[in-house]
N, C-alpha and C positions, 0 to 999 in steps of 0.2 A: 565457661560461657555464662553470662548473666541471665538470670531468670526473667520472665516477662514482668513479674512484680518489681524486680530491681529496676528494670528499664522504666516501668511506669512511675516509680517513685522519683527517678531521675528527672523525667519530664515534668512531674508536678513541682519539683523544686525549681526547675528552670523557668517555668511559665507562671509563676505567681503573679496575679493581677490580670492574666489573660483569660478570655473565655475558653479558648482552645489552644492546644499546642500547634495544631495544623488545620487549616481550612483549605479544602480543595474546591475550586470553582469549575464545574463541568463534570459530567458523569459518562463520558464516552470511554473508549479504551484506556486513554491516558489517565483520565480522572479516576476510573475504577481501580486501575493499578496503583495509583498514588494513594488512594484512600485505604486500600487493603494493606499496602506497605506500611503506611503510617500506623495502623492498628497493630501490625506485627511488631513494630518497634515500640509499642506501648504508649504511643502518643494519643492524646485525646483528640479525636478526629471528627470534623464535620464535613460532609459532602453536600455541596449546594448545587442544585441543577434546576434550570428552568424547564427542562424536558424530562422525559422518562429516562431513568438510568439505562445505559446501554448505548445511547448515542447513535451516530450514523451507522456504525458497523452492524448493530443489531437490527435497526429499523429501516435503513435506506441504503445500506452498503453491502458488506460481505455476505451477511446471512440471506437476505432476499435475492441478491444477484446470483449467488452460487446455487441456491435452491432452484431458481428459474433456469439456470444453465443446465443443471442436472436433469430437470424435467424435460427440457427441450431436447437434450441428447437422447433421452429415452423415448422420444416421440409422443409425449403426452399431448392431449388436446389443450388448447389455450386455457379454457375454464378450469380444467383440472390442475394445470400448472400453477395458475394464480391462487387456487385454493391451497395448494401445497406451500406456496410462499407465505401465505398468511399463517398457516399452521406452524411452520418452522420458526417464524418470527415470534409468535406467541409462546412457543415452547421455550426458546432460549431466553426471551425477555423475562420469563417467570423465574429464571435462575439468578437474575441480577436486579430484581425490583426492590423497592424500598424495604419490604418485609424481609426479603432474603439478606439484604445488606445489614439490616438491623441485627439479625441473628449472628452476623459476623462481627458485631461490635462497632459498626459504623453508624453514626448518627446521620440521617438524611433529611435535608430541607429542600422541599420542592418550591423553589422561588428563584427569581433572578437576583444576581449580586452585582454591586458596583463599588469600586473603591471610594472611600471617603477620605482616606489618608494612607500613607504607606503601611500602617499597622491596623487599620480598621476597614470593614466593608459594611455597606448598607444592604440589608436583605429585608425587603418589605418595610415594616416599621421598626425593625430591629437594627441596632448598630453593634457589630461584633468585632472583638479584638482577637488576634492570634499571634503566636510567636513566629509562625511561618505560613506562607500562602503558596499554593500551586495553581497557576492559571492553566486550565485544560479545557477550554471552551470549543475546541475543534475547528472545523471549517464549514463552509456552506458552498453549494454549487456555484461556480462562476457563470455569469451571464454576460456574454460579449456585447460590446456597444455596436450593434448592427441597426441601421435605420429600419424602423417599423417593427422591430422585435418586441418592444415594450407593449405594443397594442395588438400583438398577435398571440394566439394560443401556443404554448410550448410546454414540454415536459422536462423535468430534470430527475436526478436520482431521488429527489425528495418525494415525487409523486408518481413516477412511472410504474411503480409496483402496485399502485392502487387502481390500475386499469381494470375495468370490468368486462368491456367488450373488446374483442380483437380488432385492431385497425387493419384495413386492407393494405395500407401502405404507410411507410415511415421513413423519414430522413433522420439520420443520426449525424449530428454535427460534432466532429472530433474523433480522430482515429487512434487515440491512445488506448490504454488497457481497457478502460470502462467502455469506450465506444466500440472497440472490436468485440468485446465479450457480449454486449447487449445486441449489437448488430447481428452477430451469429445466432444468439439465442432466439431473438424475435424472428429471424429468417427461418430457423428450424421450426418455429411455431406456426409458420404459414403466412407471415407478413412479408410483403414486398418491400425490401429494405435497400435504401441507398445511403452509403456512408460517405461523408464529405470531410476531407482532411486538408488543412492548409499546407502541411509539409509535402515533400515529393514522394513520401511513402507512409504507409500506416506503421504504427509502433515506431515513430521516428527516434525515440530514445533508446531503442534496443538494437542488438546486433543486426546488421543489414540482412544477413542470410535468414535470420528469424523472421524479419519483416516480409521477406520474399515468400517464405513458406506459408505464413498466415494470409498474405494477400492472395496467393494461389488457392488456398483452401476456401476462403470467403467467396472468391469469384466462382469457384467450382460448385459452391452450394447455392449460388444464385444471388448473392449480395452484390449490388453494383457499387464499385469503388470509384470515387472521384477524388483524386489527389492533386496536390499543387493548386488548390482552388480555395478561394474565400467567398463568403456570402456577402454580397453587396447590399441586399435589401430583402426584407421579409414582409409579406402581406397576408392578411386574412383572405381566404378564398372560399366563400361559402362555409361548409363545415370543415374545411381543411386549411392548408397553408401553401402559399407559393413562395419559393426561394429563387431569387435571382443571383446568380454567381457573377464573379468579377469579369467573366468573358461573355456576359449577357445570356448565358444558358439559364433556362428556368426549370425548376422542379416543382411539380404539383403533388403534394402528399396529404394524407389525412392527418398525420401526426408528425410533429417535430420534436426530437429528443436532443437536448443539449448535453454533451458529454465532453466539455472542454476543460475539465479540472475543477479543483476546489480552491477557494480563497480562505485565508485565516479569518475566523469569526471573532473580531475584537469590538464589535458594536456594543455600546452601552456599558462598557466595563469601567469607565472613568480612569483609564490608565494614566492620564496626565496628572490626576490628583495624587497618584501613588508614586509618580516619578518613573514610571515604566515607559521606556521608549519603544517605538516601532521600527523595525528594520525596513529601510527604504527599498531594498532590492526584493526581499521576500514578501513584504507586506504584512508580516506577522510580528509577534513580540520578539524583540531582540534578546538573544541569549548568548552566553559564552559556552565554552566546552563543557562546563558543569551544569548547564541549563539555568544558570542564574540570570535574572534580568538586570536592568540597570538600577533597580531599587533593592536595597538590602533586605534579606528575608523573603523576597518574592522570587519564585522560580516559575518556569513555564514548561509545558510538555505537550507533545502531540501536534496535530495539524495547525494549532494556533501559532506555532513557532515558524511555520513556513518551511520546516525541514521535511525529511522523507515522509510522505503521506501514506503510510501503511499502518494497519492495525497493530501488527507485532512490533513495529518501530515505536508507535505511540505507547505501547505497553512498557517497552524498555525505558523510554523516556520518563514515564510516570514513576517507575521504580527508582531510576537514577536521580530524578529531581528530588524526591522525598528523602532519599539517603543523604544527599548533599545539603538539603534544607535543615536536616536534624543532626548532622554530624560535622565535626571540624575536619575530619579526613575525607577529602572529596574524591569522587569517582568521575572520570571523564566519560562523556557520552560519545561512543564511536560507532558509526553506522557503516564502516567500510566493509564489514562482513555480513551485513543484513541482506538476505535474499529478497527478491521480488518475483511475483508470479502473475502472468496474465492467463486467466482461466478460460482460454479458448480451447477448441479441440482441433489440433493438439495444443497442449499448454506450452507457454514460453516462460522459462525460469532463468533468472540471471542473478549472479552474485559477483561483487568486485568489478574488475575491469572487463570491458568488452575488448575484442581484438583491435578495434580501431583506437581505443583509448590506450592500449598497451604499446602501440607503435612507437619505436624509438627508445624503448626502455631495455633493450637487450633481452626481450622476452621471446618465448616460443609458444606456438599453438599446436595442440593435438586435436585432430578432427576425426570423428567417426560418424558416418551417416547411419540413420536408424535402419536402413535397408540391409545393413550388414550385422545387425543385432538379432540373434536367434529369437528372442522373445517378441520383438517387433514383427518378425516374419510369421511366427505362429499365430499372432493376433491380426495379421493383415493390416497393420498400422505402421507402415514404413516411412511415412512422411516425417522429416525432421532430422536432427543430428545432435551430437554432443560436442562441445568445444571446450577444452581446458587450456587456460593461459598460465604459464609458469615463468618465473623470472629468477635471475641469479640472486643469491644471498650475498651479504657484504663481504664476508671472508671466504666462505665455502663455494661461492659462485654457483656452478651448475651441479655440484655434488648432490647425489640423491635425486637427480632430476630437476632440481630447482624448487623454489617455493611457489605454492599455488597463489596466483594473483587474481584469478577470476574464472568464471565459467558461464557458458550459455548452454541451455538444454532446450530442445524443442521435441516434445514427445507427449504421449497421452498421460504419463505420470511424472512429467518434468518437475512439478511442484513438490513431489516427494523426493525425487532424486537429488534436487539441488541442495538439500540440507547436509548431505555428506560433504559436498564441496564447501559449504559455509563453515562446517566444523573444521575442515582442513585449513581454511583461511584463518579462522579464529585461533587455532593452535599453531599457526605458522608451520604447517606440515609440509614435508617433502612429498613430491609426487610419487616417490618410491614407496611410501607407506600405502598409498592408494593402490598401486600396482601389486604390492605384495599381499594385500588383504584378500583372502579368499571370499568371493561373493557367491551366493547361492545361484544355481543354474536351474532353469532359465529365468532370469529376472531382468527387469528394466535396468536395475542398478549395475548389472554387469558391464554396461556401457562405460561406467566410470572407471572400472578396473582396466578395461580394454583400451580406453583412450589414454589413461595414465601410463600404460606400458609403452606407448609410443615415444616417451621421453628417454627411453633406454635403447632404442633401435627400432627397426621395422617390425610392426606387429599387424598381421592381417593385411599387409600391403601398404600400411600407412606409417609414416614417421613424423614426429613433431617438427614443425618448420619454423625458422626464425621469422619474427615479425619486424620488418624493417621500415615499412611505410604503409599507409592505408592503401596505396596502389597495389600492394602485393597480396591483398586479401583475396582468398579464393572465392569463387562463385559456386553456386549450387550446381552439381553435375546435371 
C-alpha cells in the first residue's frame, strides 16, 4: 500500500498549475465526508462553506431533533428540553468547526462559492482553480405554494429549535418522518398538536402496517391527525395562524410548522457557467451512478443531488464522489441497502423493499408482532412488529431461505435492529444465516432471528408467506 507521502506526491504531480487538487463546496455531512476523504487520499483540499461546518444535520436536523425527542420522551419541561437542544448542538458543532477541521489537515474558507468556469470558482474576491470539485451544498426546507403563506408566520426545521416560549397549540404540515417526529415530541412537551397530511395516511412512504402503528400511537398520545387533506389558505390571526383546509375546515393555532421535505440548494452556484445540469425530476444536480455531474471533474453528493436525503447516505455519497473524482477506477453509489429510521416512539426502521414493493417478485414475508417478543413483554412495549422480505436467488432459488430483500421494524430500538438486516442485504446473505446466528436473550434483536426462522417452517405459530399481490398484505391483528 502506498504511503500518504506517495499519494501526496502523486497529486502534486497531477495538479501542477492548480490551486488545489480538490475543492468541496458545502460543509454538511456530504461535504465533511468529502473533505476528510480527500485529505486521507493526500489531496490538497479546500472546504468552502457559507455557513458553519456541520450543516443541517448538526444545527437544524438530526442533532437538535433527536435531542428534543429524547427530552420529550423523558418528560422534561419545555424550557429544559430546549436548553438541552442548544447544549447538544454546541457540543457536536465544536468537533467539526473550522479549528477542528484545520487540525485534520483541511483548509476551511468561510464564504460563498460560485462557478466561474468548469475549472474555477469565485470565492469572495478570489478566483480558485482545482483539478476536481464536489458540490455538497445540501438542501433547504421546502415551502409549499399556499395562498397567504408568504405573509403569515411559520416555522421550519431552520428555526423551530430556536423557540424560547412553549406554544399552546401547533399545526404540523406534513406527515412524513420529520412531521411525525416533531408532532409527537411537541405533543409530549405539552403542546396541543394537529398534524395535517395530504396523503391518506401518515408516513405514506413506509410500510402500511408501520403507518397504522404510528397513527394509533400519535392519536393515543393526543395528537390530532388530519389525513387526505390539503391546506387551501393560510392567514395571520392575531398572534397566531388560521389554516383553511380543502374541505373548508379551519384550524386556529398559535404556531405553524412546515415539515413537507427539503429541496436541493443550488441557488447562486453558477452551475450553468460550469456546464452542470439540473435534474428536472429531482430538482437537484444531475449525477450518474458514480455521482459525476454533466461537467468533467465536477461531482455532487448529498441532498443537493435530490437523492436519498439522509445524513448517512450523504456521508457515503461524499466519500464515493471524492474517490471517483480522484481515481480512474470508479465506484458506483448504491443506496439499495441504506436503512432509514423515523425516530418516533416506537421507531420505524426500513431497509430495501417494503412488502408492497416486493409483490409479484416471488418473494415471501416473515412477520412477528412485538407482543410475542420476550424483551418487548418485559418492557411493556409491545406495539410494533418485524417483517423480513426474502426472495429467490437466480440459481439457488429459495435454498437457504432465500436472499434478504428488505425489512421493516417498528419497535423502541428499531433503528439499532435494522442494521443487522442492512448488513444482510449488503452481503447478499441467506435468511438462514440470520436464523442460525445465536442472539443474546432477552434482546430486541432476537426478533430478527425468530422472524428469519419462519423461512424454514413454522416458528412460534408463524410461517413466512408468499407475497403475491398488495391485496394479500396482512393487517395488524
